[in-house]
Every structure is written in C-alpha cells, then in structure tokens.
C-alpha positions as CSV (number, residue, x, y, z in Angstrom):
1,X,112.2,101.1,104.8
2,X,109.9,100.2,107.7
3,X,109.5,103.9,108.1
4,X,107.7,105.2,111.2
5,X,104.3,106.7,110.4
6,X,104.1,110.3,111.2
7,X,101.6,111.4,113.8
8,X,100.4,114.5,112.0
9,X,99.1,115.3,108.5
10,X,101.8,117.6,107.2
11,X,99.8,118.9,104.3
12,X,96.2,117.8,105.0
13,X,95.6,116.5,101.5
14,X,93.8,113.2,101.1
15,X,95.4,110.8,98.7
16,X,93.2,109.6,95.9
17,X,94.7,107.1,93.5
18,X,92.9,105.6,90.6
19,X,93.6,103.3,87.7
20,X,92.6,103.7,84.1
21,X,92.5,100.3,82.3
22,X,95.0,100.1,79.5
23,X,94.4,99.6,75.8
24,X,91.9,96.9,74.9
25,X,93.0,94.1,72.6
26,X,93.4,95.4,69.1
27,X,91.6,93.7,66.2
28,X,93.6,92.1,63.4
29,X,95.2,94.7,61.1
30,X,97.8,94.9,58.4
31,X,101.4,95.2,59.8
32,X,101.5,98.8,58.5
33,X,98.4,99.9,60.3
34,X,98.8,101.9,63.5
35,X,97.5,100.3,66.7
36,X,94.0,101.2,67.9
37,X,93.8,104.1,70.2
38,X,93.1,103.4,73.9
39,X,89.6,103.9,75.1
40,X,89.4,105.9,78.4
41,X,87.9,103.8,81.2
42,X,86.5,104.6,84.6
43,X,88.8,105.7,87.4
44,X,88.9,103.2,90.2
45,X,89.8,104.0,93.8
46,X,93.1,102.5,95.0
47,X,92.5,99.6,97.3
48,X,93.8,100.3,100.8
49,X,96.0,98.2,103.2
50,X,98.7,97.3,100.6
51,X,96.2,95.6,98.3
52,X,97.4,94.2,95.0
53,X,97.5,96.6,92.0
54,X,96.8,95.6,88.4
55,X,98.9,96.9,85.6
56,X,97.7,100.3,84.3
57,X,97.9,104.0,84.4
58,X,97.5,105.6,87.9
59,X,96.8,109.1,89.1
60,X,97.4,110.7,92.5
61,X,96.5,114.2,93.7
62,X,98.3,114.0,97.0
63,X,101.2,116.2,95.9
64,X,99.1,119.2,94.7
65,X,99.6,118.9,90.9
66,X,98.4,115.4,90.0
67,X,101.1,112.7,89.8
68,X,100.5,110.0,87.2
69,X,102.6,106.8,86.7
70,X,102.4,103.5,84.9
71,X,102.6,100.0,86.3
72,X,103.6,97.7,83.4
73,X,102.9,94.4,85.2
74,X,101.4,92.8,88.2
75,X,103.1,92.2,91.5
76,X,102.8,95.6,93.0
77,X,100.9,96.6,96.1
78,X,99.8,100.1,97.0
79,X,99.7,101.9,100.3
80,X,99.5,105.6,101.4
81,X,99.4,108.0,104.3
82,X,97.1,110.8,103.5
83,X,98.9,114.1,102.7
84,X,102.4,112.6,103.2
85,X,103.4,109.9,100.7
86,X,102.4,107.0,98.5
87,X,104.2,103.7,98.6
88,X,104.4,100.8,96.1
89,X,105.8,97.6,97.4
90,X,106.9,94.4,95.7
91,X,107.8,91.0,97.0
92,X,111.1,89.5,95.9
93,X,111.3,85.9,97.1
94,X,111.9,86.1,100.8
95,X,112.7,89.8,100.6
96,X,110.9,92.9,99.4
97,X,111.4,96.3,97.8
98,X,109.5,99.6,98.3
99,X,109.2,102.5,95.9
100,X,108.1,105.7,97.7
101,X,107.2,109.2,96.6
102,X,107.0,111.6,99.5
103,X,106.9,115.3,100.4
104,X,110.0,116.6,102.2
105,X,109.3,119.3,104.8
106,X,113.0,120.3,105.5
107,X,113.3,118.3,108.8
108,X,116.3,116.0,109.1
109,X,118.2,114.1,111.7
110,X,121.2,116.0,113.1
111,X,122.6,112.7,114.3
112,X,121.2,109.7,112.3
113,X,122.2,107.4,115.2
114,X,119.6,109.0,117.4
115,X,115.9,108.3,116.9
116,X,115.0,112.0,116.6
117,X,114.7,114.5,113.7
118,X,115.9,117.8,115.2
119,X,117.6,119.6,112.3
120,X,116.6,121.7,109.3
121,X,117.9,122.1,105.7
122,X,116.8,124.5,103.1
123,X,113.6,123.4,101.3
124,X,115.3,122.7,97.9
125,X,116.2,119.4,96.2
126,X,119.9,120.6,96.0
127,X,120.1,121.3,99.7
128,X,118.5,117.9,100.6
129,X,120.8,116.0,98.3
130,X,123.9,117.8,99.6
131,X,122.9,116.9,103.2
132,X,122.1,113.3,102.3
133,X,125.4,112.6,100.5
134,X,127.4,114.3,103.3
135,X,126.2,111.8,105.9
136,X,129.3,110.1,107.5
137,X,127.2,107.0,108.4
138,X,126.4,106.2,104.8
139,X,128.4,105.3,101.6
140,X,126.8,107.0,98.6
141,X,127.5,107.4,94.9
142,X,126.0,110.2,92.9
143,X,125.1,110.1,89.2
144,X,123.9,113.1,87.1
145,X,120.5,112.4,85.6
146,X,117.4,114.3,84.6
147,X,113.8,114.3,85.7
148,X,111.2,116.2,83.6
149,X,114.1,117.4,81.5
150,X,115.7,119.2,84.4
151,X,119.0,118.3,85.9
152,X,118.8,116.1,89.0
153,X,121.2,113.9,91.0
154,X,120.6,110.2,91.5
155,X,122.1,108.8,94.7
156,X,122.7,105.1,95.4
157,X,123.5,104.5,99.1
158,X,124.2,101.8,101.6
159,X,124.7,102.0,105.4
160,X,128.3,101.7,106.5
161,X,129.1,98.7,108.7
162,X,128.9,99.6,112.5
163,X,127.8,103.1,111.6
164,X,125.5,103.2,114.6
165,X,126.5,100.4,117.0
166,X,123.9,101.5,119.6
167,X,121.0,101.9,117.2
168,X,119.4,99.3,115.0
169,X,118.7,101.8,112.2
170,X,119.6,105.2,110.8
171,X,117.0,108.0,111.3
172,X,117.4,110.1,108.2
173,X,114.6,112.6,107.7
174,X,111.1,113.0,109.1
175,X,109.3,109.7,108.6
176,X,112.2,107.8,107.0
177,X,114.8,105.4,108.4
178,X,117.2,102.9,106.9
179,X,118.5,99.6,108.3
180,X,122.1,98.3,107.9
181,X,121.0,95.5,105.6
182,X,119.2,97.8,103.2
183,X,120.2,99.7,100.1
184,X,118.4,102.5,98.3
185,X,118.3,104.8,95.3
186,X,117.1,108.4,95.9
187,X,116.2,111.3,93.6
188,X,115.0,114.6,95.0
189,X,113.2,117.1,92.8
190,X,111.8,120.6,93.1
191,X,108.1,120.7,92.2
192,X,106.9,124.3,92.5
193,X,107.4,125.3,96.2
194,X,107.6,121.6,97.2
195,X,110.4,119.1,97.4
196,X,109.5,115.6,96.4
197,X,111.8,112.7,97.3
198,X,111.6,109.5,95.3
199,X,113.2,106.4,96.9
200,X,113.6,102.8,95.9
201,X,114.8,100.5,98.7
202,X,115.2,96.8,99.4
203,X,115.4,94.9,102.6
204,X,118.6,93.2,101.4
205,X,121.1,95.4,99.6
206,X,121.9,92.7,97.1
207,X,118.3,92.8,95.9
208,X,118.4,96.4,94.8
209,X,119.5,95.9,91.2
210,X,116.7,93.4,90.6
211,X,114.2,95.6,92.2
212,X,115.3,98.6,90.1
213,X,114.5,96.5,87.0
214,X,110.8,96.9,88.0
215,X,110.9,100.2,89.9
216,X,113.0,102.4,87.5
217,X,110.4,102.2,84.7
218,X,107.8,103.4,87.1
219,X,109.9,106.3,88.1
220,X,110.6,107.1,84.4
221,X,106.9,107.1,83.7
222,X,106.0,109.7,86.4
223,X,104.4,112.9,85.3
224,X,103.5,115.9,87.5
225,X,100.7,117.9,86.0
226,X,101.1,121.6,85.5
227,X,100.4,123.7,88.6
228,X,98.3,126.2,86.6
229,X,96.7,126.6,83.2
230,X,99.2,126.5,80.4
231,X,102.1,125.5,82.6
232,X,104.4,122.7,81.6
233,X,104.0,119.2,83.0
234,X,106.9,117.5,84.7
235,X,107.7,114.2,83.2
236,X,110.1,111.7,84.6
237,X,113.1,111.1,82.3
238,X,114.9,107.8,82.1
239,X,117.7,107.6,84.7
240,X,120.4,105.0,85.0
241,X,118.6,101.7,85.6
242,X,121.6,99.9,87.0
243,X,122.1,98.9,90.6
244,X,124.6,100.5,93.0
245,X,127.5,98.7,91.5
246,X,126.8,100.1,88.0
247,X,127.9,103.6,89.0
248,X,130.7,102.9,91.3
249,X,128.9,102.4,94.6
250,X,130.5,100.1,97.1
251,X,129.4,96.5,97.2
252,X,126.9,95.7,99.9
C-alpha cells in the first residue's frame, strides 16, 4: 500500500471508468413472477481524487479488453493512474484497505530491502507468482483457485518481522511496496499478452479478513471482455474468501 506513483505511462491508455445504475425498484408481483429486467442507464465518468463511489456496475478500458466489476454497496472510493492501475479503497475505522488491479511489466526488486526495482521475471502469471512466493522477506501461503475458469494461485502474505531493518518498507515490483504492518492477498492472471495483478491489502494485517468480506465479492465479479470478436470473456470465479488464517498463513 502507499505505493509510489510511477513517473511514466507504461501503456499510454487513459482510464475511463463508468457506472451503470442498477435495477430500478420492481413493482409488486406474485411470488412466482420473475423480477423485472434492469433498464440500461447512462454511463457516468468516474469521479477523480478518490471520490466516493455508489453501488453499481462499473467498466474500465485501461487494460485493453474492458474490465467490468460490481460494487454491491457504498463505502468505496475510486482512484487511478492512467495506463497503469485502478484502485478502490475503503475506510475501516481508523484503518483502511485497498483493492488494486494493475498491469505487471516484468520488473521486480532484486532485493526488496532496497528502494529500487532492477530485476526481471518472465511476463507470465506463473513466473510472477513463483518469484513472489519465493521472497525470503515475506511469509506466504498459497491456495489453488480459479479466475475466469482457469487455474490460478491465490497468495496471502505478510512481511516477516525485521525482514528489512534498514528500510521502512519492502519494494516488491514496479510501483508497489508493502509495509511491515500490512497484509495482502494477491492473484496474478494472464490476460492475452498481459499479466494483470489483483491485490487486496490492509494497513493493519489484522484487518485483512474483514476487508476481504467486501473486496472478495468485487474480485469475483470481475469480467474481462473478449480481446476480439467471438472470443471468450474472462470472468472472475469465486476464490476463498477467508483471511490469511483460513488457509494456514501465519498470524500477523
């Protein structure tokens, strides 16, 4: 969290998020009658500067094929860096959580204790996940899951105590760092020629299970449109919604 903003536009695509209002209130009907169909509404531009977001169905074209996702309730705020990632944040008492969807460019930190990213891994979700779970400065637990019907690996991770005594944070990959108090869930997926990284993080590691109660349904609702005519859409599949402790991760 508190990731440094990149100084370049890696893909030069401008993020355009919109919201389509949900189903209008249905009129009274017999219990056996199906609910009224939703009426499409106008697409609204996402407010900037972490403005509040209403519940609804959102769409983003920042990742090439359009990404859609659902927010079931209020309490979310939206932010973005053009061509790099979108970010949904949520206040949790005195703490906060962030759900991010970002493009991975293959650049990683050779030494997470140094504030530089000077290494490279293959541009695949498998290579990224193998690198991430092999970091000696973190404790991680992997859980098999699916995204869009394809096999994926869910990783719950925390920073080891005194992992980097001379640095206040771990530098992980380009544009992303993690502090000792934080915890995160990560899923990397292949989307065409791109690797997309989905992370859910909290300022305090003990808050991650509660944050995932709100964030995991958003992840599960994600759909990447087909890259070309007739191609299949990628749809987020339900993953384990428990916090780190639910799959054997070390306690914070």
